VEXNURO-154663 format. One line per 5 residues: number of its first residue (from 1); for each residue x, y negated, z of N, C-alpha, C. Coordinates in Angstrom, 2 decimals. Last residue first. Layout:
REM residues N
NUM	X/Y/Z/X/Y/Z/X/Y/Z  ... $
END
This chain:
REM residues 245
245	69.31/-129.47/-118.09/69.41/-128.75/-119.37/70.61/-127.79/-119.35  67.63/-129.40/-114.99/68.84/-129.70/-115.76/68.91/-128.83/-117.01  64.68/-130.78/-113.88/65.27/-129.58/-114.43/66.46/-129.97/-115.30  64.42/-132.75/-110.90/64.50/-132.65/-112.36/65.20/-131.37/-112.82  62.30/-131.91/-108.26/63.70/-131.95/-108.68/63.74/-131.81/-110.19 $
240	59.68/-131.57/-107.51/60.03/-132.85/-108.13/61.48/-132.94/-108.53  59.29/-129.18/-106.23/58.44/-129.47/-107.39/58.88/-130.72/-108.14  61.01/-129.28/-104.10/61.24/-128.25/-105.11/60.43/-128.51/-106.38  59.79/-131.30/-102.60/61.09/-131.54/-103.23/61.36/-130.54/-104.33  57.43/-130.00/-101.68/57.36/-131.20/-102.53/58.67/-131.38/-103.29 $
235	58.57/-128.00/-100.10/57.72/-127.62/-101.23/57.62/-128.81/-102.22  59.84/-129.62/-98.20/60.65/-128.80/-99.12/59.84/-128.35/-100.32  57.70/-130.70/-96.82/58.56/-131.59/-97.59/59.40/-130.81/-98.59  56.78/-128.32/-95.62/55.90/-129.08/-96.51/56.74/-129.99/-97.41  59.01/-127.73/-94.04/58.63/-126.81/-95.11/57.70/-127.50/-96.11 $
230	58.94/-129.80/-92.19/60.05/-129.74/-93.14/59.76/-128.81/-94.30  56.69/-128.99/-90.80/56.66/-130.26/-91.54/57.78/-130.31/-92.57  57.67/-126.70/-89.59/56.66/-126.56/-90.64/56.53/-127.85/-91.45  59.31/-127.35/-87.50/59.94/-127.01/-88.77/58.95/-126.87/-89.92  57.81/-127.63/-85.20/58.13/-128.84/-85.99/58.78/-128.54/-87.33 $
225	55.14/-125.51/-84.54/56.59/-125.55/-84.75/56.93/-126.74/-85.65  52.42/-125.69/-84.61/53.09/-126.12/-83.39/54.60/-126.23/-83.56  51.46/-124.49/-86.86/51.71/-125.93/-86.94/52.41/-126.45/-85.69  50.86/-121.85/-86.19/52.16/-122.15/-86.80/52.49/-123.64/-86.82  49.37/-121.42/-82.96/49.27/-121.68/-84.40/50.61/-122.15/-84.95 $
220	51.10/-119.15/-80.64/50.41/-120.39/-81.00/50.27/-120.54/-82.50  50.34/-115.64/-80.08/51.27/-116.72/-80.42/50.50/-117.98/-80.79  49.06/-114.00/-77.34/48.73/-114.51/-78.67/49.67/-115.68/-78.96  49.26/-111.11/-75.30/49.83/-112.41/-75.69/49.39/-112.74/-77.10  47.78/-108.87/-74.89/48.47/-109.46/-73.74/49.02/-110.85/-74.04 $
215	44.46/-108.59/-76.34/45.92/-108.50/-76.38/46.51/-109.15/-75.14  41.72/-108.87/-76.55/42.25/-107.95/-75.55/43.75/-107.76/-75.59  40.52/-110.73/-78.13/40.76/-109.41/-78.72/41.36/-108.42/-77.75  40.13/-113.32/-77.62/39.11/-112.41/-77.09/39.34/-110.97/-77.54  42.00/-114.69/-78.98/42.15/-114.67/-77.52/41.08/-113.79/-76.85 $
210	41.07/-114.60/-81.55/42.23/-113.76/-81.21/42.40/-113.65/-79.70  39.11/-116.51/-81.76/38.69/-115.12/-81.66/39.85/-114.21/-81.25  40.54/-118.85/-82.13/39.90/-118.62/-80.83/39.50/-117.16/-80.66  41.25/-118.53/-84.83/42.28/-118.51/-83.79/41.66/-118.23/-82.43  38.76/-118.72/-86.13/39.53/-117.49/-86.21/40.57/-117.42/-85.09 $
205	37.95/-121.39/-85.46/37.14/-120.23/-85.10/37.96/-118.95/-85.08  41.07/-122.98/-84.60/39.75/-122.97/-85.21/39.03/-121.71/-84.77  44.40/-124.33/-84.97/43.31/-123.75/-84.20/41.98/-123.89/-84.93  46.48/-123.59/-87.86/45.94/-124.46/-86.81/44.81/-123.74/-86.08  47.51/-121.52/-89.44/48.22/-122.78/-89.36/47.77/-123.62/-88.18 $
200	48.12/-118.15/-88.66/47.13/-119.21/-88.85/47.84/-120.54/-88.62  48.88/-115.54/-87.74/49.29/-116.09/-89.04/48.22/-117.10/-89.47  49.74/-114.81/-84.61/48.68/-115.53/-85.32/49.23/-116.14/-86.60  50.41/-111.82/-83.34/51.10/-112.90/-84.04/50.09/-113.59/-84.94  49.68/-110.43/-80.34/49.06/-110.81/-81.61/49.83/-112.00/-82.17 $
195	51.11/-107.80/-78.50/51.17/-109.21/-78.89/50.47/-109.40/-80.23  50.65/-105.56/-75.86/50.37/-105.87/-77.28/50.40/-107.38/-77.47  51.69/-103.04/-73.89/51.78/-104.49/-74.03/51.71/-104.86/-75.51  51.08/-100.36/-74.26/50.78/-101.00/-72.98/50.84/-102.52/-73.05  49.86/-97.91/-76.44/50.53/-99.21/-76.32/50.10/-99.89/-75.03 $
190	48.48/-95.54/-76.81/49.46/-95.62/-75.74/50.18/-96.94/-75.60  46.41/-95.37/-78.51/47.63/-94.67/-78.92/48.75/-94.80/-77.90  44.61/-97.04/-77.35/44.31/-95.61/-77.33/45.53/-94.77/-77.70  45.81/-99.48/-78.02/45.73/-99.07/-76.61/45.49/-97.55/-76.51  45.36/-99.46/-80.76/46.74/-99.35/-80.28/46.78/-98.97/-78.80 $
185	42.59/-99.79/-80.75/43.17/-98.58/-81.31/44.60/-98.37/-80.85  42.38/-102.36/-79.66/41.82/-101.21/-78.93/42.41/-99.90/-79.43  43.58/-103.82/-81.75/44.17/-103.82/-80.41/43.68/-102.61/-79.61  41.71/-103.33/-83.77/43.10/-102.91/-83.96/43.81/-102.83/-82.60  39.46/-104.50/-82.63/39.45/-103.07/-82.93/40.87/-102.54/-83.11 $
180	40.20/-107.17/-82.45/39.92/-106.43/-81.21/39.91/-104.94/-81.45  40.53/-107.81/-85.19/41.66/-107.84/-84.27/41.39/-107.02/-83.02  38.44/-107.96/-86.99/39.12/-106.68/-86.84/40.10/-106.64/-85.68  36.69/-109.82/-88.09/36.64/-109.54/-86.65/37.30/-108.20/-86.33  37.08/-110.65/-90.58/36.33/-109.40/-90.46/36.18/-108.98/-88.99 $
175	38.66/-112.81/-90.16/37.36/-113.03/-90.80/36.48/-111.79/-90.74  41.01/-111.72/-89.18/40.10/-112.39/-88.25/38.73/-112.60/-88.86  42.42/-108.69/-89.78/41.85/-109.86/-90.44/40.78/-110.47/-89.56  45.57/-107.25/-89.00/44.15/-107.41/-88.66/43.67/-108.70/-89.31  48.27/-104.95/-89.24/47.52/-106.07/-89.81/46.08/-106.05/-89.30 $
170	51.22/-104.37/-87.28/49.94/-103.92/-87.80/49.17/-105.15/-88.28  54.67/-105.06/-88.11/53.42/-105.31/-87.39/52.24/-104.61/-88.07  57.28/-105.69/-88.90/56.96/-104.36/-88.38/55.68/-104.42/-87.53  57.69/-108.00/-90.22/57.60/-108.10/-88.76/57.41/-106.74/-88.09  57.63/-107.19/-92.85/58.82/-107.88/-92.37/58.86/-107.94/-90.84 $
165	55.03/-106.20/-92.95/56.15/-105.27/-93.07/57.44/-105.91/-92.54  53.58/-108.58/-92.79/53.46/-107.58/-91.72/54.62/-106.60/-91.75  54.30/-109.73/-95.24/54.67/-110.39/-93.99/54.63/-109.40/-92.83  53.13/-107.84/-96.97/54.56/-108.07/-96.99/55.06/-108.74/-95.72  50.44/-108.15/-96.41/51.07/-106.86/-96.12/52.58/-107.00/-96.10 $
160	50.12/-110.71/-97.44/49.98/-110.50/-96.00/50.62/-109.17/-95.59  50.44/-110.15/-100.17/51.37/-111.06/-99.49/51.30/-110.87/-97.98  48.27/-108.46/-100.64/49.62/-107.95/-100.82/50.64/-108.84/-100.11  46.12/-110.19/-100.21/46.29/-109.04/-99.34/47.72/-108.47/-99.43  46.52/-111.98/-102.35/46.57/-112.46/-100.96/46.83/-111.30/-100.02 $
155	46.08/-110.26/-104.50/47.37/-110.90/-104.33/47.57/-111.39/-102.91  43.35/-109.55/-104.12/44.42/-108.54/-104.04/45.80/-109.15/-103.84  41.05/-111.18/-102.08/41.97/-111.37/-103.20/43.13/-110.38/-103.10  39.49/-111.20/-99.92/39.33/-110.04/-100.79/40.27/-110.11/-101.98  40.87/-112.12/-96.73/40.49/-112.44/-98.10/40.27/-111.14/-98.85 $
150	42.01/-113.56/-93.65/41.28/-112.54/-94.39/40.86/-113.02/-95.77  43.76/-114.69/-91.64/42.36/-115.10/-91.80/41.54/-114.02/-92.49  45.69/-112.38/-89.60/45.53/-113.37/-90.66/44.05/-113.64/-90.87  47.73/-111.15/-87.22/46.34/-111.53/-87.44/46.28/-112.66/-88.45  49.74/-108.53/-86.64/49.70/-109.75/-87.44/48.25/-110.06/-87.76 $
145	50.63/-107.13/-83.62/49.54/-107.22/-84.60/49.65/-108.56/-85.32  52.87/-104.90/-82.13/52.66/-106.25/-82.65/51.59/-106.20/-83.73  53.79/-103.18/-79.21/53.01/-103.18/-80.45/52.74/-104.63/-80.84  55.22/-103.61/-76.99/55.48/-102.35/-77.67/54.58/-102.16/-78.89  56.94/-106.59/-76.01/55.72/-105.87/-76.39/56.13/-104.54/-76.99 $
140	58.88/-108.74/-75.90/58.26/-108.15/-74.72/56.92/-107.53/-75.08  60.07/-110.18/-77.83/60.29/-108.73/-77.86/59.60/-108.01/-76.69  58.38/-112.84/-79.65/59.39/-112.30/-78.74/59.50/-110.79/-78.86  56.56/-114.39/-81.00/56.12/-113.09/-80.49/57.10/-112.53/-79.47  58.08/-116.56/-81.78/56.97/-116.77/-80.86/56.50/-115.47/-80.23 $
135	59.90/-115.34/-83.54/60.38/-116.02/-82.34/59.28/-116.22/-81.32  58.18/-114.36/-85.50/59.02/-113.43/-84.75/59.52/-114.07/-83.46  57.08/-116.78/-86.44/56.23/-115.75/-85.83/57.05/-114.79/-84.97  59.38/-118.00/-87.48/58.62/-118.65/-86.41/57.75/-117.63/-85.68  60.07/-116.17/-89.50/61.00/-116.43/-88.40/60.28/-117.06/-87.20 $
130	57.88/-116.45/-91.16/58.14/-115.15/-90.55/59.07/-115.31/-89.35  58.30/-119.08/-91.92/57.10/-118.75/-91.15/57.25/-117.39/-90.46  60.72/-118.80/-93.34/60.65/-119.65/-92.15/59.44/-119.30/-91.29  60.08/-117.18/-95.54/60.92/-116.64/-94.46/60.88/-117.49/-93.19  56.66/-117.36/-96.43/57.97/-117.99/-96.46/58.80/-117.42/-95.31 $
125	53.57/-117.00/-98.25/54.60/-116.52/-97.32/55.91/-117.28/-97.50  52.95/-120.44/-97.28/53.33/-119.06/-97.05/52.95/-118.17/-98.22  52.33/-122.88/-98.41/53.40/-122.82/-97.40/53.87/-121.38/-97.17  51.87/-122.36/-102.00/51.42/-122.65/-100.63/52.58/-122.52/-99.65  53.72/-123.95/-104.68/53.26/-122.76/-103.96/52.76/-123.15/-102.58 $
120	52.29/-127.07/-105.94/53.38/-126.25/-105.44/52.85/-124.92/-104.92  51.05/-128.43/-108.79/50.63/-127.74/-107.57/51.78/-126.85/-107.14  51.03/-131.46/-110.52/51.82/-130.30/-110.12/51.25/-129.74/-108.82  48.24/-132.46/-112.55/49.11/-132.61/-111.38/49.87/-131.32/-111.10  46.38/-132.27/-114.52/47.79/-132.26/-114.93/48.74/-132.47/-113.77 $
115	44.08/-130.63/-112.49/44.30/-131.24/-113.79/45.77/-131.13/-114.19  43.21/-129.80/-109.94/44.52/-130.43/-110.10/44.71/-131.13/-111.43  40.88/-128.39/-109.66/40.83/-129.82/-109.36/42.10/-130.54/-109.77  41.71/-125.81/-110.26/40.70/-126.45/-111.12/40.64/-127.95/-110.89  43.54/-125.32/-108.18/43.99/-125.31/-109.57/43.00/-126.03/-110.48 $
110	41.90/-125.36/-105.90/42.93/-126.39/-106.07/43.35/-126.47/-107.54  40.13/-123.16/-106.53/39.66/-124.47/-106.08/40.68/-125.57/-106.34  41.98/-121.03/-107.62/40.75/-121.51/-108.25/40.42/-122.95/-107.81  44.35/-120.51/-106.25/44.26/-120.14/-107.66/43.05/-120.74/-108.37  43.82/-121.48/-103.63/44.96/-121.97/-104.41/44.74/-121.73/-105.89 $
105	41.49/-120.14/-102.88/41.55/-121.60/-102.77/42.69/-122.18/-103.59  42.15/-117.41/-103.27/41.14/-118.07/-104.11/41.27/-119.59/-104.05  45.66/-117.33/-102.38/44.35/-116.73/-102.56/43.45/-117.58/-103.44  48.60/-117.09/-101.41/48.04/-117.51/-102.69/46.73/-116.79/-102.94  48.91/-118.32/-98.02/49.04/-117.30/-99.04/48.34/-117.79/-100.30 $
100	48.48/-120.37/-96.31/49.51/-119.42/-95.96/49.65/-118.26/-96.93  48.29/-123.91/-96.98/47.68/-122.59/-96.88/48.80/-121.56/-96.78  48.37/-126.58/-97.90/48.69/-126.21/-96.52/47.99/-124.91/-96.19  49.61/-127.16/-101.08/48.56/-126.48/-100.31/49.06/-126.11/-98.91  50.50/-130.10/-102.37/51.11/-129.06/-101.54/50.00/-128.39/-100.73 $
95	50.68/-131.75/-105.38/49.76/-131.14/-104.43/50.47/-130.02/-103.69  51.77/-134.79/-106.44/52.21/-133.41/-106.24/51.36/-132.84/-105.11  50.30/-137.17/-108.74/50.50/-136.59/-107.40/51.05/-135.17/-107.47  52.00/-139.05/-111.19/51.06/-137.97/-110.91/51.33/-137.39/-109.52  52.22/-142.55/-111.09/52.91/-141.28/-110.91/51.93/-140.19/-110.51 $
90	50.97/-145.03/-111.25/50.57/-144.00/-112.19/51.28/-142.68/-112.03  51.95/-146.57/-109.14/52.31/-146.91/-110.51/52.07/-145.76/-111.47  51.12/-146.29/-106.56/52.10/-145.32/-107.02/52.45/-145.49/-108.49  49.07/-147.82/-105.60/50.41/-148.21/-105.21/51.48/-147.28/-105.76  46.81/-146.66/-106.78/46.94/-148.12/-106.76/48.36/-148.57/-106.44 $
85	46.01/-144.11/-107.01/47.25/-144.48/-107.67/47.49/-145.98/-107.66  43.61/-143.89/-105.59/44.73/-143.06/-105.22/46.04/-143.52/-105.82  41.90/-146.78/-104.40/42.26/-145.90/-105.51/43.56/-145.16/-105.22  40.34/-146.62/-101.15/41.29/-147.24/-102.06/41.63/-146.28/-103.19  36.89/-146.38/-100.52/38.20/-145.76/-100.50/39.10/-146.45/-101.52 $
80	34.22/-147.29/-98.27/34.93/-147.43/-99.52/36.31/-146.79/-99.39  33.28/-147.17/-95.72/33.00/-146.01/-96.56/33.69/-146.10/-97.90  33.93/-149.11/-93.98/32.82/-149.41/-94.87/32.41/-148.22/-95.72  36.18/-148.12/-92.76/34.93/-148.16/-91.99/33.73/-148.41/-92.87  37.87/-145.90/-95.03/37.66/-147.21/-94.42/36.32/-147.22/-93.70 $
75	39.18/-142.70/-94.27/38.21/-143.52/-94.97/38.09/-144.86/-94.26  41.19/-141.71/-92.72/41.15/-141.31/-94.12/40.14/-142.11/-94.92  42.92/-144.10/-90.67/41.79/-143.22/-90.91/41.70/-142.90/-92.39  46.52/-144.00/-90.49/45.28/-144.68/-90.84/44.15/-143.68/-90.92  48.97/-143.70/-88.09/48.11/-142.98/-89.01/46.84/-143.77/-89.24 $
70	51.95/-145.80/-88.02/50.84/-145.05/-87.44/50.01/-144.39/-88.51  53.78/-147.44/-89.17/54.17/-146.05/-88.97/53.08/-145.21/-88.35  52.97/-149.91/-89.84/53.61/-149.77/-88.53/54.10/-148.36/-88.27  51.61/-149.55/-92.16/52.94/-150.13/-92.24/53.69/-150.00/-90.92  50.12/-146.26/-91.89/50.04/-147.71/-91.83/51.46/-148.27/-91.90 $
65	49.79/-143.38/-93.88/50.60/-144.18/-92.99/50.21/-145.64/-93.03  48.00/-142.33/-95.73/48.00/-141.78/-94.39/48.73/-142.70/-93.42  46.03/-144.49/-97.79/47.32/-143.92/-97.43/47.29/-143.43/-95.99  42.70/-143.47/-98.60/43.59/-144.41/-97.93/44.93/-143.75/-97.68  41.87/-142.24/-101.88/41.93/-142.13/-100.43/42.83/-143.21/-99.87 $
60	39.47/-142.27/-104.62/40.79/-142.28/-104.01/40.73/-142.12/-102.51  36.92/-144.45/-106.12/37.56/-143.21/-105.72/38.90/-143.41/-105.07  35.66/-146.71/-107.18/34.93/-145.91/-106.20/35.68/-144.70/-105.66  37.21/-148.17/-108.91/36.21/-148.89/-108.15/35.59/-148.04/-107.04  39.05/-146.43/-110.08/39.53/-147.69/-109.51/38.50/-148.38/-108.63 $
55	39.68/-143.36/-109.93/38.43/-144.12/-110.04/38.66/-145.45/-109.34  41.19/-140.67/-110.86/41.55/-142.09/-110.79/40.28/-142.90/-111.03  40.69/-137.72/-108.93/40.32/-138.58/-110.06/40.72/-140.03/-109.81  41.59/-136.65/-106.31/42.45/-136.71/-107.49/41.99/-137.62/-108.61  39.65/-136.68/-104.26/40.87/-137.46/-104.13/41.56/-137.68/-105.47 $
50	37.64/-134.97/-104.74/37.28/-136.36/-104.52/38.51/-137.26/-104.53  38.88/-132.52/-104.89/38.25/-133.04/-106.09/37.82/-134.48/-105.97  39.63/-132.15/-102.23/40.66/-132.38/-103.23/40.08/-132.95/-104.53  37.46/-134.01/-100.06/37.85/-132.80/-100.74/38.88/-133.15/-101.82  38.09/-136.08/-97.17/37.79/-135.94/-98.60/38.27/-134.59/-99.15 $
45	36.10/-133.64/-95.35/36.30/-134.57/-96.47/37.43/-135.53/-96.13  35.78/-130.12/-94.49/36.03/-131.53/-94.23/36.14/-132.35/-95.51  34.88/-127.61/-95.78/34.43/-128.07/-94.47/34.58/-129.58/-94.30  37.63/-127.28/-98.10/36.34/-126.85/-97.55/36.12/-127.55/-96.21  39.96/-128.37/-98.95/39.23/-127.56/-99.92/37.86/-127.15/-99.41 $
40	41.14/-131.76/-98.42/40.69/-130.45/-97.96/40.02/-129.69/-99.11  43.93/-134.06/-97.93/42.63/-133.69/-98.48/42.34/-132.25/-98.07  46.13/-136.72/-97.33/45.56/-135.48/-96.82/44.18/-135.28/-97.43  49.27/-138.13/-98.49/47.82/-138.12/-98.34/47.35/-136.78/-97.82  52.05/-140.25/-98.59/51.54/-138.94/-98.18/50.05/-139.04/-97.90 $
35	54.43/-141.59/-100.36/53.02/-141.88/-100.10/52.35/-140.54/-99.84  57.78/-141.64/-99.07/56.70/-141.01/-99.82/55.34/-141.56/-99.41  59.67/-142.68/-97.41/59.63/-143.22/-98.77/58.46/-142.68/-99.58  59.60/-141.25/-95.04/58.92/-142.55/-95.10/58.84/-143.16/-96.49  59.56/-138.40/-94.08/59.79/-138.84/-95.46/59.09/-140.18/-95.69 $
30	58.90/-138.11/-91.46/60.24/-137.66/-91.86/60.57/-138.04/-93.30  56.30/-139.14/-91.46/57.33/-139.78/-90.65/58.73/-139.37/-91.07  54.92/-137.37/-93.11/55.04/-138.79/-93.49/56.15/-139.49/-92.72  55.08/-135.07/-91.57/55.68/-135.10/-92.91/55.92/-136.55/-93.34  53.59/-135.92/-89.39/55.00/-135.60/-89.20/55.75/-135.57/-90.54 $
25	51.09/-136.13/-90.59/51.73/-137.35/-90.10/53.23/-137.11/-89.89  50.61/-133.46/-90.98/50.80/-134.31/-92.16/51.44/-135.64/-91.76  50.41/-132.66/-88.27/51.37/-132.04/-89.16/51.66/-132.95/-90.36  48.26/-134.21/-87.37/49.59/-134.40/-86.77/50.68/-133.81/-87.66  46.19/-133.13/-88.89/46.56/-134.54/-89.08/47.95/-134.80/-88.52 $
20	46.21/-130.57/-87.79/46.55/-130.74/-89.20/46.93/-132.20/-89.48  45.45/-131.16/-85.15/46.72/-130.50/-85.42/47.15/-130.67/-86.87  42.90/-132.24/-85.45/43.97/-133.09/-84.94/45.34/-132.47/-85.22  41.55/-129.95/-86.34/41.63/-131.14/-87.19/42.77/-132.04/-86.76  41.80/-128.31/-84.07/42.44/-127.94/-85.32/42.57/-129.12/-86.28 $
15	40.21/-129.78/-82.29/41.62/-129.54/-81.99/42.38/-129.20/-83.27  37.74/-129.67/-83.53/38.36/-130.98/-83.33/39.85/-130.82/-83.04  36.80/-127.38/-85.94/37.44/-127.53/-84.64/38.12/-128.89/-84.53  36.01/-127.04/-88.46/35.10/-127.80/-87.61/35.69/-128.02/-86.22  38.45/-127.49/-91.08/37.92/-126.76/-89.93/36.94/-127.65/-89.17 $
10	40.50/-127.02/-93.96/39.42/-127.71/-93.28/38.86/-126.85/-92.16  42.77/-126.35/-95.52/41.49/-125.66/-95.70/40.34/-126.48/-95.16  44.62/-129.11/-96.99/44.34/-128.13/-95.96/43.00/-127.45/-96.23  46.97/-130.45/-98.96/45.59/-129.96/-99.03/45.40/-128.83/-98.03  48.76/-133.35/-99.39/48.69/-132.12/-98.62/47.23/-131.68/-98.56 $
5	50.15/-134.97/-101.91/48.82/-134.70/-101.38/48.85/-133.34/-100.70  52.46/-137.38/-102.43/52.33/-136.01/-101.93/50.92/-135.88/-101.35  53.10/-139.35/-105.38/52.46/-139.14/-104.07/52.43/-137.67/-103.71  56.21/-139.83/-106.91/54.96/-139.08/-106.94/54.36/-138.99/-105.54  57.43/-143.22/-106.91/57.56/-141.79/-106.65/56.19/-141.13/-106.67 $
END
């Protein structure tokens, strides 16, 4: 079967790193027949470009799962890495971006590294993620702010605007440190209870900044919901279902 390579952004947050590993481990546990791997586009290693080339003597990654069902370290203690296709009989990997919109990392970084591998759409936007955000935000507020990472990519911005419209939320970009200003503006307009819906997969610098924005409630990172692992598996399945004539 085709290996599944989950590609996350990467973070310096130890908590965020553990959350992403737990998410990918959950995918591996629910789909034990798959060879599930983890790579990154920034900050952490192995990068997607380090994982994909077939380099029998020096490249590849360790399988995420041990035979016991536990999680193996991504690199051996010696620093050597097992070849990526050593156990997959040459099947081309399917790359699932653990990203929440189609921005630069998907269209450029992952696409350029992918070669002839299939790249699925990112996890978001997706109705499931909107449902998770709506459930986490609840109804005990009179203003809702959708806080996303931020990008200059027009397609990315349009997708985030669509999610905000579905939630009837105001938009703030954490990379621009806008959340506190948006919250303050809503306070000036009379909002008494403000919730920030965190459109972020895991904890990190951007997520921590939301808790300093002055809102009454901040939703947890999306990876906290166990259904997200199923969404990763669904992206893989949609890419590998044979096309009927």
